[in-house]
N, C-alpha and C positions, 0 to 999 in steps of 0.2 A: 487750628486747636480747639478745641470746645473749653470755652473759658470757664464754663460751670464745674469743669473737673479738673482742677489744679494737681491732683493726686500725682507723682509721680510715674512716671512709665516704666514698666520692669519688661526688658527685652529678653525673653529665654535664648541662651547662648549655650553653645558646646563646650567642651573644654573646661567642666565645673561649673558652668552658667557665670564664668569672673570674665567679662570683656574687660580689655583696657579702656582707659577713660577717653581715647581719642576714638576707639571703637564706639563707645557709648554715647559719645556726642554726635558721631556720624550717624547711628541709627536714629536718635532722637531729633536730629534736623531732618533727616529723611523723612521720618513718619510726620513731621510737622508740615514739611514741603508737600507731601502728598495729601494730608487732610485739606490743606489750603487751597488745593487743587493748583498749584504754583509749577514753574519750571524750575528745576534746580540745576547747578553747575557744581559736582562734587568732586574734590581734588583728594585723593587718599594715596599715598605711595605705596609701592610694591612692597611687601612685608608688614602691612599694618592691617591685613586681614578684611581687604576692602569687598572682596566678594562675600564673605559669611556677614558683613556689616550691612551690606546692599540687602541679603535674603532676610537676615531676620528683622531689620527695621521695616522693610517693604511687606513680610509675611505677617507680622505682628500688625502693622495696620489693617491689612486684608482679614485676618482672624477678628480684629473689633468690630472690623464695619459688617461682616457676615454675622456676626454674634448679637446684633441690635435687636431689642425686642421687636415684636410684631407691630405693636402700635408704632414704634418709631420708623420702621420701615413703610406702613401704612401712610405716614404722614409725610414721608420725603416722597413716595409715588404721587400722592395728591400734588404735592408742591411742583413736581415734574410735570404732571398732566396740565396743571393751570398754566405753567410756564409755555405750554406748547401750544395753548389756545391761540387764535387770531384775533381776540379781543380780549379787552380787560375784565375780569370776572366779577370787578366792583363797579362796572360801569354806571355810574350815577343816572344815564339815560334810560336805564332798564329798571323796571319794577322790582321791588324787593322780593317779592314772591318769585319773580323769573330766576334773579341772581341765587337766592336760596335753592330753588329746584336744581339749577344747574350745579351748585356745589355738592348737594346732596347725591346727585348722580355720579359725580366725579368720586367721591369719598366712596359710594357704594361698588364702584368699578374697581378702585384701587384696592379694596379691602378683597373682592373675589380674587383678583389677580396674584396679590401677595399670598393669600391662602393658598391658592393652587400650586404656588411656585415652593412654599413651603412644602407641602405634602409629596410634589413631586421629587424635590431634593431628599426628602425623608426616604421616600421609596427608593432612590438612587444609592442612597448612602448604605441601606441595609444589603442591597446587592451587592456594593463594593466590599463590604463587610465579610460576606460569605466568600467573596472571590479572595480576599486577603487570607483567611483562615485556610481555604483551599491551598493556597500557594506557599504558606508556612508548613502546611504538613506535607507538600509535594519535597519542599526544601528540606526538610528533617529527615524524609524517606533516603534521600541521597540517592538519586537514580543510577545506575551504573553507565547508563548511555543516554545522549540526546534523543528525544523525540525526531525522527525521521519523517520528511514530508513524503509521503507515499503519492501523492499526484504526479504525474509525468507532465514536466512542461510540455507545452507545444512548441513545436520547431517554427521557428521565425524564418520562412523560406523568403529570400528576395530576389525576384528576378526583373528584368527590365521594366515588366509592367506594374513591379510595384512603387515604380517612379514618376508614374503617369499621375496627372492630377484629374480627379473626378470631375464630371461632367458639374459645371458651376451654373446654378439657377438661383436666383433670388426674386421674388416676387415685390418686396420693398426693399432695395437695396439703400436707398437714401434714410429709412428709418433704422436700419441695421447699423449703418454707417455712423449715424449721429450719437448712437448708444455706444457704440464700442471704440471710437476712434480718441485719439489724444492720449493714448497709454501706450506702454512698452508691450512687445510681444508677449501674450501670454505663455504660461508653461507647456502650451501645446496641449490643453485638456479641454474636452468637449463636455463634461460632465460637472461642471461647476455649481450648477443649482442641485443637482442630486446628491452633492456631497453633504448637504445640510440637512437631509431628511433622516436626523436619528431621533427627532421626539424629544431631545435632552433640553433641559431650562437652560438658557444662556448664563452663563456664571459671570460674575466680576472677574475680572483677569488682570494679572501681571504679565505683559508682554517683555521676556528678557532678550536683548538683541547683543551680538557681539560679531566679530568679524570672520571668524573660522570656527570650524566644528570642532577641532580641538579645544578651543577657548569655551566653547559652550558645553562641552563633554567635562571640562576641570569645573564649570559651573554647578552641573549636576551632580557632580561629585560633593561639592559643598553642600548643596542640598540634603544629600542623604545622612548629612551628619547632623542636621537638625533635628528638633523635636517635632517638626512640622512635616516630616517625612512620612510619618506614619497616617497621617490624615489628608495632605494636600493632594489636590488631583491635579498631576502635572503631564506635560507632554513635550515632547521634542520632535522641531519640525525639520524637514530636510529634503533635498530633492531625489528625484528617482534614482541618480548616481548612489546616493546614500541609502536609500528605502527599498528598491526595487528588490523582488526575491526571485523573478523569473531568470534562471540562468542565461537562456538564449538571448534575453533582452540585453543583460549585462554583459554578455560577450562583445557586443557591438561596439565599434571603435569612437563612438562621439556621443555626447548628449542630444544633439540633434535626431540621430539615427534613434536614439533609443526613446525619445518621445513619439517618433513616428511610429517605430514599432509597437509600442504600447498601446497607441491609439488603434492600430489595427488590430491588436490581440482583443480589445474591447469589443470590435465589431465583428471580429471572426472573418476578415477580410480575405477574398481570394482562397489560396490555399492554406492557409493560417486558420486553426481553431482558435475559439475564445481562449482568454488566458484562464487555467483553471484556480487562479489565485483571487478571482473578481467575484465576491459573495453574491450569491444569487437572492438571498434574502436578508431584509432588515435586520434580522433577529442575530443573523452572524455578525453584522457590524456592531449591534449593541453588544454582544457579548465580548466582541473586540475590543470595544472603547471601553469598558468596565475593566478588563485586563489591563490595557494600558494605564489607565487612571488609578488602579489599584495600588500600586507602588512606584517609585520615582523608578524613571527608566532613562538611559542615554541613547543615544541614534542607533548605537550598535545592538544594544538589548532589546531595542524596539524592531528593529530589524530580524534579529533571531525569533522574536515572539511570532511574528509574521510567518516564519518559515513553519515554527512547530506547530501553528494553528491553521496553517495552509490558507492564509487571508491576507491579501495584499498589504504590505504595511505602507506603503505611500497613501493610497487611498484610505485606510483605516485610521492613519494619523490626522488626515484632513476631516474625515467625519468625527473624530474626538476633539476638535477645538471648541465647539460649544459649551461642552461638559467640562472643560478645564479650567484651573485657576490659575495655573502658572505655566506659560507657553515659552518656551527657547526657540530661537530661529536666529539666522543670520541676518546680517543688516540687510542686503539686498531685498530680502522678501519683506521687509518692514517699509524700507524707503521706495519700492515701486508701487504705485497706487494700483496699477494693473494686475500686479501679483497679489496684492492684497486682497482686492476684490475676487480672483481667481480662487482663492484660498479661503474665503468667506472670513475673512479677520475682521472684526469690528473694534474700533476703537473707542466709540462713544462710550463714555463715562470709565475706563478701564487705564491702566497705568502702562506707560512705556518707558522702559530702561535702556539706554544705550551705555553699555559696558565698552571700555577703552574708546571713549569718545573723541578723543582728539584726532581720530580719523574720519570723523562723521563730515567735514565740510569737503574733505577730499574725495569721500565716498559718495557723497551726493552728487558731486560735478562729474565725476567719471561715470556714474550709474547713467546719468541723463545726458553724456556727450557722445557723440557719434563720429567714428571714422571711417571713411568709404575710399577704398584706395581703387587704383586700376587694376584690371587681371583679361578670362574668356568665354565654350558653351555647350546648351541643352536643347535650345529651340529647332535647329534644322532637324535634329535627329527624329525628335519625337512630333514636328510639325503634322505630318500627314496622320497622325494618329490621335491628335488632338482636334476636339469639336466645339461647337457651340459658342459659348461666350469665353471659353478660354483662350481662344485664338485672339478673340477681340481683346481682352485684356493683356494679355502676354505681349501683344503687337503695341498698346500703349504703354506698358512699361517700357519696350524698346525703345519708343520712341523719347520717353523721358531720359533713359541712358544714353540715349544720342545726344540729347539737350545738353546733360551735364558733360559729356565728351567734349562737344564744341566749347561750353564755357571753359573747360580747362585747357584746351588747345587756345583759344582765343586770349586768355588771360596771360599764358607761357608766351606766346607771339608778341604780345604787347609789351611786355619786361623786356624780350630780348631786342625790341625795336629802340628801347631808350637806350642802349648802348652798355659797354662793357661794365661801368659801375653799378648799374641798376642787377646787371646779370649775376654779378659778384654777390650782391645782397640776395637776389634770389637762390644763389645756390647753397648761402648760409641757411634759408628756410624762410623764404617771406610769406606774410599772409594777406589776405584780402577778405576782411570780414565784413559782413553787412547784416540788416536785419532780414529775418526768415521772409517777409513780404517782400522786401525789395528784391532778394534773391531768387525768389519764384518769379515776379514779374520779368526779369532779365533772363529767365530759361524760356520764356516765351511757350509755354506750354499750356496756358490759360483754357484751350479748348478741352483738355482732359480734366475729368473729375477727380482729384486726388483722394476724395474721402471714398469714393468706390474702389479706385485703385487699393488703398488700403485695405477696406474691407475684404477685398477679393483676396488680397495677400493673405490676410488673417484665418479667413475661411477655407482657402485651396488647399492651405499649408504648402505652397509651392516651395517656399524656401527649404523646407525641409525634403520635399522630392528632389529638388536640385542637388541638394547637398549630398543625398543617398547616392544619386547618380554619378556625381563626381566621384567621390570615394570608391563605389563599386567600379567606375572606369579607369581607376587610377591615373586620371588627369587631373588638372588643375581648373578646369573647365567650369563655368557657371552660364552666364546670360551674356552672347554676343551683342557687339554693335558694330558690325560691320568689320571684325579683325581686332578692334580695340575692346579692351575687357576690363571689367571692374571686382575686385573681390576685397573680402576683411581678412585678415591673418587669421584670427582664433574664431570668427563666427560665421557661419555660410553667409556669402556674399550677399545673395538676394534678401536675406534678413537683416543685413545692414542697409541695403537700399530702402527696405520697410521701415526701419527704425529712423532712417534721414528723413524720409517722407512724412513721416509722423511729427517729426522735430519741426520741421518746416511749417506744418499746420498748427503747432501748438502755443497760441500766441500770449497764454497765460504765463509762460516762463520767460524770465530774462534770459534770452539765448542770440547767439550769432552766428551766421553762418560763413565760412571762408574757404579759400583756395589755398592750400598750402603749397607753394612751389619748391621743388627740391632739384639737387643739381643733376639726379637721375630722373627722367621724366616719368618713367615707370613707377617712381616713388612718389611722386605728387599726388595729392588726394584733396578730398572734401572734407572738412571738419564743421559738425555743428558742437559749439562751445556753450554749456551752460555757465552764464557768468555769476549767477547768483543763486545759493542754494536755498534762499529765505522762502520763495513761495513754495518749494517742496517741503520744508520742515513745518512752515505755517500751517499748512493743511492738517499735519500730523497733531501739531498742538492745539487746533482748534477743535479736533475731535475728541482726543485724550483729555481724561480727568487731569493727569499731572503726567509731564515728562521729565526724567532725570538723565542727566549725562554724567556719567562718572568716568574718572580715568587717574591713572597712577600720577601722571604730568600733566595738565591742562593748561599750562603757560604756553603762550600769552594769552591771557583770558580776554584780553580787548578784542580778539578776532570773533571770539564766540558772541560777545554783545553786539558787535556790528554787523557781522555777516548772517547769523543765526538768530539772533534773539532783537534785532533792533526793533521789529514790529510789535513787541510787547513793554506796557508801562513798566518802568523799572520796578515797583512794588510787586510785581507779578513774578519777578527773577530773584531767585535765593542762590546765593554763593557761598560754598562751604569748603575751607582749605584745611587740613589737619596736617600737624607735622610728622616726622618720620620718627617710628618707633625705637629706632637705634639712637645712642646717645651722639652729639656732637662730637666726641673723642672717638667713635667709630669711623668718622669720615674728614678724610685729607682731601680738600681742594687745592690745588695750586695753579694759580694764573703764571706761565711760563713766557714773558715777552721777548726772550733773547734764547739763541741757541747754544751749542757746547763752545763756539767760538767767541762768545760773547756780544755777538752784534744783534742787533733787533731781527725779529724773524716773524714775516707774514706771510701767508699762503693766499694773497690776492690772485685773481685771473693773470695779471701782468707780471707776477714775481714767482709763483710757485713751480714754474718750469725751469727756473735757473739752476744751473749746476751746484753752485756755492749753497744755494737755499736747501736743495735736497741733500748734500753731503752734509750739512749741519744739522739737519733733522736726524738722519742716520746716526749721527753720533750722540745724538741728544737722546735717540731711543736706545741705543746701545747702554749709555751710560745709567739710564733709568732702569734697565732689564739687570745690572749688577746689584741694583738695591732692592728691588721690588721681588717678593718670594713668589714661588708657585706661577700662577697664570696672569698675564697681562694681554689685554685685549686693545688693539688699535686701531682707531676709526679713521679712514680716508674719506674724502667728498665724491669718489666715483671709483669705479672698476678702472676707468682707463687711468687715471693718474694714479691709484694704487699700482697698476700693471708697470708703469713708467717709472715711477719711483724705486720698484723691485728690481727693475733691468738696470738702473742707475747704479744702485747699492750692489749688486753682482758684480758690475763692471769695475768699481772702486775699492770692494773688498770690505765696505761696510756689514753687507749682509752677512759675510763670514764672520767678523765680530760679534753681531747678534747672536748667531748660530751657535757660537761657542759657549753662549750663557745661556740661551732660551732654545727649544726645539722649535722650529719656524712653520707656521700653519697660514695659507691665505684663504679667505672666503673663496669658494667654489661660484661660479656663474650658474651652474645647474641646479635647480631645487633638489633634484634625487640625490646629489651627492653631499648636501648639508650634514645629515645625520651620520655618515660614515665619517666626516671631517670633524664633527664635535667629538664623536666618540675616541677618535685618534688622539684630538687635541686633549681630551680628558685623562685618556691612558699616560699619555707622555708627560702630564702634570704629576700625577701619582707615582710613575717610575720614570724621570726623564733621563735616565743615565742606562736603561734597560738595554743589554747585549752590547754595552761600549765600555771597554776596559779602561778604567782611570777616568772616566768620564767627569764632567766639572759642571754638567749642567744645572740650572735651579729651577727648571720647570719650563713651559713653553709660552710663545707669544703668537697671537692668531691676530693677522691682518683682515681688517672686514671695512665694510663701506656702508655710509650713513644712508638709510633708507632702503638697505640691501636685505639680504635674508636674514641677517642675524642680528640687524638693529631693533627689533622688534618681536616679541613672543618667546626669544629664548631668554632663558635665566641662567646666567653666569654668577651664580651662587657660590660663596665660600671660595676655596682654592681656586675655583676657574677663572676669577678675575679678581685679584687681590690689587691691580693696577686698572686704570682705564686711561687710555691716551688719547684725547682728540686732536687732530692735526688740522688746524684751521677751521673756520667757519665754512659749513655746507651750505653757500648761497647757490640758488638754482641757476641755470645759464639763462641771461637776458635776452640771449639769441632766440630763445622759444616763442615762436609767434603766438601760441595759445597765453603763455605768459604777458607778453606785449599787450595783447589784446585785453586780457583780465586786468591789468594795472592800468590800463585806459581807464576801463569801465569803473574802476573802483575810484579813481580819482574824480570820476563824474558825478558821484554821489554824494549827496548833501548830508552833513552829520556824520559822516564815516571816517574810518581810518584813510589814511594817503597811501597812494601807491608804495610809496619809500617803506611807510610802516608793515603794509602787507608782504612785501619783497623780503623783510627782516622777519617777519613773524614766521613764513615759510620755512627760513633757514632755523629759526630757534626752536621750532615745533620738532624738526626733525634731530636737531642736535640733543635736545632734551629727552627724546626718546633713547637715543644711543647710550647716552651718559647713565641713564636710569638701569642700564643691564646689571649693574654691579650689585648693589645692596637689594637683597632677596628677602630677608628675613631680620627678626631682632636681634640674632646673635652675630650678623655678618658685619665686615667690615671692607673698606677698599679705600685706596688712592686715587684721586681722579687730576689729571694734568689737561690743562686747556693751554695748548700750545699756539700762539698766535700774540701778537702785540697786540691786536684788537679786542682781546678781552679783558682790558682794562678798561673798556670804554663802560661807564656807569648805566648806559641804556642798554646795553649788551647783558650786563649783570642783573639788571632789573627782569629780565626775561627767563633768567635760569630758573630750576626749580626751587620752591621754597624752602625745601629740606636742605639744599646746597648753600643757598645764602643764609639760611639761620645757623649753618654750622660754620660760618664764616669761610671766605675765600683768602687764601695765604698767599700775599703779593711779594715775589722774588724779584732780585735783580740779576740773578746769574744762576747757571745751572747748577753752580756750587750749592747756592742756597736752597736749591729744589731736593739735591741730593741729600742734604743735611737734615731738612724737615721730615724727608722721607724715611730716611734711617732712624731718626727719633721715633716717628709713628709706629713703624712696623716692630721698633725695641719694647715700646711700651706696649704692643698689643701681644707680644710674646712674654711678657712679665706678667702682664694681665691674665693670659692664658694658662700659665704656670700656677700661678696664685689659685686659679678658678679649679684646677685639679688637684690641687694640694688641700 
């Protein structure tokens, strides 16, 4: 903050411009964090207006910064230029006249640059104002029908020749390889350089990142409520799947085929004519970017704009990046360096905000980890039709695949030779991790230039061609190694191979490569595991002006400090946590160490499968359902345990007792069934006895899984969750080879958390997200039940969300005590609601 201007900051805020105190404190701390160029970790529970606080705080800073006087901007530019000099401008070894001349030159250049930028921005604002007025007139006219796209989409014909790789030639492969390697596969685009030819001034930006497009759309909806929506130049970035407007491309069955078809349409390859939506002149792109920036649009509105103007929304959006001030995009686009470069995202001097940031460590780890499994092929069929360097490179790829195959076989045989005990361990999933350099040495393929192989795979698009051939031929084939095969489940196998080779060469990251043996040999695989997200995150922090990590529940905080921010001095990290907007009287948290039988109850791996424990849990849940009104959400540690418990309850009659009080629902394993399940659950809460004569149900209960489809991103507000039941502590399986290796790495680090702390943090982060589903706004209320003796542990409690700790946790010695507190809690809420209505 500028200490010469102590006047309080007024943050423009919707809803009568009267933010709550916790919202004002959030915005003020965010503003100061950005202004100081720090990294901030901000915790604000759901229902406290976190998104609006982020928006208003960050946009206020952006507005103040871009409203600085001309002289202030020139002075800043001078300092920036001086800091980039290879020598000190006040070097006493240089004559005074030389130093003065250089300073005058820098000041003159800075003034010209800033004045030119001011004029360019003025001209663009005038264009945007014209566009805004035209849009307002169009909306006021209320057209009876939407504009229709007149251009006829070109037909994307795909025969077997489409899956052939074009002749590959490169005069300087080594130079190209060094420039483009050590990065993830790009998004299949060959026009990254031309994307930025808009001629627009690069605006100071806020990059807002979240996990899903639905979360980003909610953020854009909040942006539209602010006073900045009339002037801010915003942009929503997405993939081809979200933004492509060519119907024939959209009909293709997978993202790889869409990418491949899009590239072919750009070139007008074979029988395919060029895509009619690709603008042929820069003016078309400029006009499109003006339309995008003229008003705030979400991803769907951006796609519709492309259709109505017959301009590709995907490439149009990318060209809009330089002139935009706030850009929303999914996590993976920001976290992958290659994707940032492909999109033309420049972080220098800009602000990066990660919302739902409790996911960021896992997201970085999963983004940079690679699994390569066994599977089959394409080479024989096309070998006679491939020519030149294609055959040379494909044969080298096959040699590497054969070496991987041999490595896998030798490791499996070695373990089998050690005896039955070792075989049992392997059947449970034993791993053999080593450094990438050691792994490559053991493959014995040092005669092959892996940089050239990677460059060939990237330039030839072989992975996409093979995937297209695979889908066209309705086989599961990819690249053969004399009968044995390799594939990835969700990404083209050869693309996974490419990613694996890239990972092996990326010595700048803390990674290990392992062979994970499974009981079924076909399920054995190679795994590149990123052990530390620090290097990936540090690159973003070092480039950006400020990075903000925000979430509803950021506990346990220790992990962020250790794994993400350990490279930063303590004074460069700001922590902010605000309480919940709901009063403590609206939250009842009960730690229940015993079951209905009165016996201590724990759900450790050793005890949770016991029949008496499962029966005790069922009777406990049944008793709670008798006093909790409306909806109850009950979380289990896994799908398999939930299914096992449900089967036991059904056999013993406990499930029938629960069903007598609440209509029962179980979280579906298929994502496509989640919405219908939630709709039925909501309907049952509103009218639980519909169609049942003499029914006595008081609502519904939904059994879910921690880390499942309903533990994040689903709002169980109001009657959807008057009660939340947590069954045990969701510790991950210690039998996971990846977890074992990660814990070994954590223990090897100096001044970090221990592996046991890391393991506990994994559990608590998942638990906190689940129990936070209930309280969603200031007038909401709910009872939370922590069923497990281990919840009495003070260390566990310290890692629960602050809003739960602040409302106090009620300890009871029996189920009767929990029932009594529950009845009193809901009785008080009914009295309060009745008084409010009166």
